[in-house]
N, C-alpha and C positions, 0 to 999 in steps of 0.2 A: 570655303577657301581659307587657308591659313596664311598668315603673314610671316615670311621668313626673315624680315628685317630685324636685326637686333636693336632693342631699345637702348637708349643711352641715358645714363644718369651722370650728371656733372656735379661734383661736390665742392662747394665753397668751404674748404677746410677751416679757414680762419673763422668763418661765421659759425660753423657747426661746433668746433672746439670751444669757441668763445661763448656759446649759449649755456654752458654749464659752469657755475662758480666753484670749480674743484681745484683751483690752484694752477691751472694750465699756464698762467702768465709767468710762473717761476721756471718752467721748462717747456718752451714752445715746441722744440723739436721732439721731445719725449711725448708731449700731448699729440702731436701729429703722427708719431709712430704708433701710438696706441689706437688712434682712429684708423690708420692703415691696416693694422693687425685685425681690428674688428671687421673692417670691410672685406679683408681677404678671406675671412672664414664665413662671411654672410652668404647665404643662398640667395642669389640675385633674382630668383624666380624659378619656379618649378621647370620651366622650359629651357633654362640655360641660355636664353636669348637676350641677355642684358649685359651691356658693356658699362664699366664704371671708370670714370676719370676723376681724379682728385687733383685740385689745383692748390699748390702750396705757395706761400709768399713769405718774404721776410725771413726771420730766424727759423721758422718752421721748415724751410727748405733743407736744413741740416739733417732732417729726418731720413733723407735718402742720399745724403752725401753729394758728391759732385758728378755723379754719373750723368752722361748726356741724355740717355733715354731711360730714366728710372722707372722701375715697375716694382710692385709689391704683390706677389702672387698673381691673381687675376685682375689686379687693379692697375690701371695706367696712371702714372703721376706726371703732372706738368709742373715744372718749377718756373713760376712766373718771373720774368725778367724785371718787371716793374710792378704795376698794379695787378693784384690778383683778380679784381673785377674785369679789367681789360683782357686778361688771359682767358677768363671764363667766357667772355663774349667771343673771343677768337675761336675757342674750341666749339662753341655752339654754332657760330657762323660757318665754320668749315664743315661741320657735320650736316648742317642744313643745306649747304651748297652741294655736298656729295649726294645727299638723298633728302629731298624736300619733304618726303612723307615719313621719314624716320621719326619715331616717337622720342622726344628729348625732354628730360626732366632735369631741372636745376634745383639743387638743394641749397637754399639761402633764405635768410630773413631780411636781407638788404633790399629795401624798397626800390632804390635806384637801379640796382642790378636786376631785380625782378622785371622792371619796366623794359630795360635794355634787351634782355633775352626773350621776353614775351614778344617784342617787336620782330624777333627772328623766328617766331613760331614755337618757342619752347614753353613748356608747362613748368610752373614753379611750385615747390613745397617748402615748408619750413624745416629747420633742423630737427624738431621733435618727430616728424614723419620718419626720418632716417634713424634717429636714435632709438625709437620704439622698435625698429626692425633689427638693429645690430647689437643692442645691449642685451646681455644674457643675465 
Protein backbone atom coordinates (compact mmCIF):
# COMPACT_ATOMS: atom_id res chain seq x y z
CA UNK A 1 0.00 0.00 0.00
CA UNK A 2 1.36 3.43 -0.89
CA UNK A 3 1.02 6.53 1.24
CA UNK A 4 -0.61 9.39 -0.66
CA UNK A 5 0.04 12.00 2.04
CA UNK A 6 2.54 14.65 1.05
CA UNK A 7 5.42 14.91 3.46
CA UNK A 8 6.07 18.37 4.87
CA UNK A 9 9.45 20.03 5.31
CA UNK A 10 9.45 23.23 7.38
CA UNK A 11 12.61 25.30 7.06
CA UNK A 12 13.89 27.63 9.77
CA UNK A 13 15.40 30.04 7.25
CA UNK A 14 17.27 32.13 9.83
CA UNK A 15 18.93 29.03 11.23
CA UNK A 16 19.81 27.54 7.85
CA UNK A 17 21.15 30.81 6.43
CA UNK A 18 23.01 31.53 9.65
CA UNK A 19 24.76 28.16 9.61
CA UNK A 20 27.19 29.37 6.92
CA UNK A 21 29.66 32.22 7.57
CA UNK A 22 29.31 33.66 4.06
CA UNK A 23 28.44 37.28 4.88
CA UNK A 24 24.67 36.69 5.08
CA UNK A 25 24.41 39.26 7.88
CA UNK A 26 25.21 42.08 5.43
CA UNK A 27 22.13 41.29 3.32
CA UNK A 28 19.60 39.15 5.16
CA UNK A 29 16.91 39.55 2.51
CA UNK A 30 19.37 38.62 -0.25
CA UNK A 31 20.50 35.56 1.69
CA UNK A 32 16.87 34.52 2.17
CA UNK A 33 16.18 35.01 -1.58
CA UNK A 34 19.15 32.80 -2.44
CA UNK A 35 17.85 30.09 -0.10
CA UNK A 36 14.37 30.34 -1.64
CA UNK A 37 15.84 30.13 -5.15
CA UNK A 38 17.79 27.01 -4.22
CA UNK A 39 14.71 25.42 -2.65
CA UNK A 40 12.54 26.25 -5.66
CA UNK A 41 14.85 24.28 -7.97
CA UNK A 42 15.39 21.39 -5.56
CA UNK A 43 13.74 18.10 -6.39
CA UNK A 44 11.84 17.48 -3.16
CA UNK A 45 11.78 13.78 -3.77
CA UNK A 46 11.31 11.55 -6.75
CA UNK A 47 7.62 11.08 -5.97
CA UNK A 48 6.79 14.80 -5.92
CA UNK A 49 5.00 14.26 -2.64
CA UNK A 50 6.79 16.81 -0.47
CA UNK A 51 5.55 20.26 0.46
CA UNK A 52 8.12 22.84 1.56
CA UNK A 53 7.36 25.76 3.87
CA UNK A 54 10.03 28.34 4.66
CA UNK A 55 9.60 30.63 7.66
CA UNK A 56 11.19 34.06 7.35
CA UNK A 57 11.59 36.51 10.21
CA UNK A 58 12.97 39.98 10.74
CA UNK A 59 14.86 41.66 7.89
CA UNK A 60 14.77 38.43 5.85
CA UNK A 61 11.03 38.95 5.26
CA UNK A 62 11.95 41.61 2.70
CA UNK A 63 12.99 38.73 0.43
CA UNK A 64 9.34 38.30 -0.55
CA UNK A 65 8.12 41.86 -0.12
CA UNK A 66 4.78 42.64 1.45
CA UNK A 67 2.66 40.01 -0.29
CA UNK A 68 0.01 38.55 1.99
CA UNK A 69 0.50 34.99 0.71
CA UNK A 70 4.05 34.91 -0.60
CA UNK A 71 5.30 31.93 -2.52
CA UNK A 72 8.48 31.23 -4.40
CA UNK A 73 7.90 28.65 -7.12
CA UNK A 74 6.79 25.47 -5.29
CA UNK A 75 7.82 26.79 -1.89
CA UNK A 76 5.30 28.34 0.49
CA UNK A 77 6.70 31.22 2.52
CA UNK A 78 5.48 32.25 5.95
CA UNK A 79 6.39 35.77 7.06
CA UNK A 80 6.60 35.48 10.86
CA UNK A 81 4.72 38.26 12.63
CA UNK A 82 6.99 37.91 15.65
CA UNK A 83 9.22 35.02 16.59
CA UNK A 84 10.22 32.74 13.75
CA UNK A 85 10.28 29.83 16.17
CA UNK A 86 6.68 30.49 17.22
CA UNK A 87 5.63 30.66 13.55
CA UNK A 88 7.35 27.32 12.86
CA UNK A 89 5.56 25.72 15.81
CA UNK A 90 2.25 27.10 14.48
CA UNK A 91 2.90 25.63 11.01
CA UNK A 92 3.78 22.24 12.50
CA UNK A 93 0.82 22.26 14.92
CA UNK A 94 -1.62 23.11 12.12
CA UNK A 95 -0.23 20.40 9.84
CA UNK A 96 -0.33 17.84 12.66
CA UNK A 97 -3.92 18.82 13.53
CA UNK A 98 -4.98 18.44 9.89
CA UNK A 99 -3.32 15.03 9.52
CA UNK A 100 -1.69 13.46 12.57
CA UNK A 101 0.01 10.82 10.41
CA UNK A 102 1.59 13.25 7.96
CA UNK A 103 5.39 13.03 7.98
CA UNK A 104 6.74 16.42 9.12
CA UNK A 105 10.43 17.36 9.15
CA UNK A 106 11.71 20.63 10.58
CA UNK A 107 15.12 21.87 9.46
CA UNK A 108 16.82 23.68 12.35
CA UNK A 109 19.74 23.40 14.73
CA UNK A 110 17.89 25.31 17.46
CA UNK A 111 17.62 22.89 20.39
CA UNK A 112 14.66 24.64 21.98
CA UNK A 113 12.74 24.63 18.71
CA UNK A 114 13.64 20.99 18.11
CA UNK A 115 12.10 20.08 21.47
CA UNK A 116 8.95 22.10 20.78
CA UNK A 117 8.25 20.55 17.36
CA UNK A 118 9.22 17.03 18.51
CA UNK A 119 6.47 17.33 21.13
CA UNK A 120 4.07 17.80 18.19
CA UNK A 121 5.36 14.68 16.43
CA UNK A 122 7.76 16.30 13.97
CA UNK A 123 11.16 14.88 13.08
CA UNK A 124 14.09 17.32 13.05
CA UNK A 125 17.26 17.57 11.01
CA UNK A 126 20.06 20.11 11.02
CA UNK A 127 20.83 22.70 8.34
CA UNK A 128 23.57 20.52 6.81
CA UNK A 129 20.94 17.91 5.87
CA UNK A 130 19.17 20.49 3.71
CA UNK A 131 22.26 22.26 2.42
CA UNK A 132 23.73 18.97 1.22
CA UNK A 133 20.61 18.48 -0.90
CA UNK A 134 20.14 21.96 -2.36
CA UNK A 135 23.65 23.26 -2.98
CA UNK A 136 24.95 22.48 -6.44
